[in-house]
C-alpha distance (Angstrom), angle and dihedral (degrees) to the residues before:
residue distance angle dihedral
X1 . . .
X2 3.77 . .
X3 3.75 112.3 .
X4 3.79 95.1 24.5
X5 3.75 109.8 119.7
X6 3.76 118.8 -164.0
X7 3.78 87.2 -164.1
X8 3.76 124.9 -170.0
X9 3.81 95.8 -35.4
X10 3.78 89.5 103.5
X11 3.80 92.2 51.6
X12 3.80 92.0 55.9
X13 3.79 127.9 100.5
X14 3.81 116.1 -83.4
X15 3.83 93.0 -110.5
X16 3.81 91.0 50.4
X17 3.79 91.9 52.2
X18 3.81 91.4 47.1
X19 3.82 90.5 50.8
X20 3.82 90.7 48.4
X21 3.80 91.7 56.7
X22 3.81 96.1 42.4
X23 3.78 109.5 117.5
X24 3.78 93.0 4.1
X25 3.79 132.2 122.0
X26 3.79 91.2 -90.5
X27 3.80 114.2 79.2
X28 3.79 134.9 -169.4
X29 3.76 134.4 50.1
X30 3.77 116.7 -30.7
X31 3.81 90.3 -106.8
X32 3.80 91.0 52.9
X33 3.80 92.4 46.6
X34 3.79 94.0 50.5
X35 3.80 92.6 46.3
X36 3.80 91.0 49.3
X37 3.81 91.9 48.5
X38 3.79 91.0 49.0
X39 3.79 92.0 47.8
X40 3.80 92.9 47.8
X41 3.79 96.1 45.9
X42 3.80 97.5 43.6
X43 3.80 97.3 36.8
X44 3.79 128.1 103.8
X45 3.80 96.7 -110.9
X46 3.81 109.7 99.1
X47 3.81 92.0 -170.3
X48 3.81 91.5 55.4
X49 3.82 90.5 45.6
X50 3.79 91.1 51.8
X51 3.82 94.4 45.8
X52 3.81 91.9 48.0
X53 3.80 91.6 46.7
X54 3.79 91.8 51.3
X55 3.81 92.4 46.8
X56 3.81 89.7 50.1
X57 3.83 92.0 47.6
X58 3.82 92.3 49.0
X59 3.81 91.2 48.2
X60 3.82 91.4 51.2
X61 3.80 90.9 49.4
X62 3.78 91.0 49.5
X63 3.82 91.3 49.5
X64 3.81 89.0 51.7
X65 3.80 92.0 49.9
X66 3.81 97.7 -110.2
X67 3.80 95.5 118.1
X68 3.78 132.8 33.0
C-alpha cells in the first residue's frame, strides 16, 4: 500500500470520477466502486490490498496511454 497515491481523483466532481472509472477494472456505481476501493485498501487482507493496488496502478497507466 505504501507508495500508492490515489491522487486528486477523489477531489474531482462526481461526474468526472464516474467517467474515470467507466470501462475500467472497477465495476458498479461510483458509490459502490469507492466503497469497495476503500474497503480493499484499508482492510486487513494484504493480498487484496496488493491486487487492488496493482489494478489501480494498471488503470492509471492505461488512462495515461502507457498500456493498451
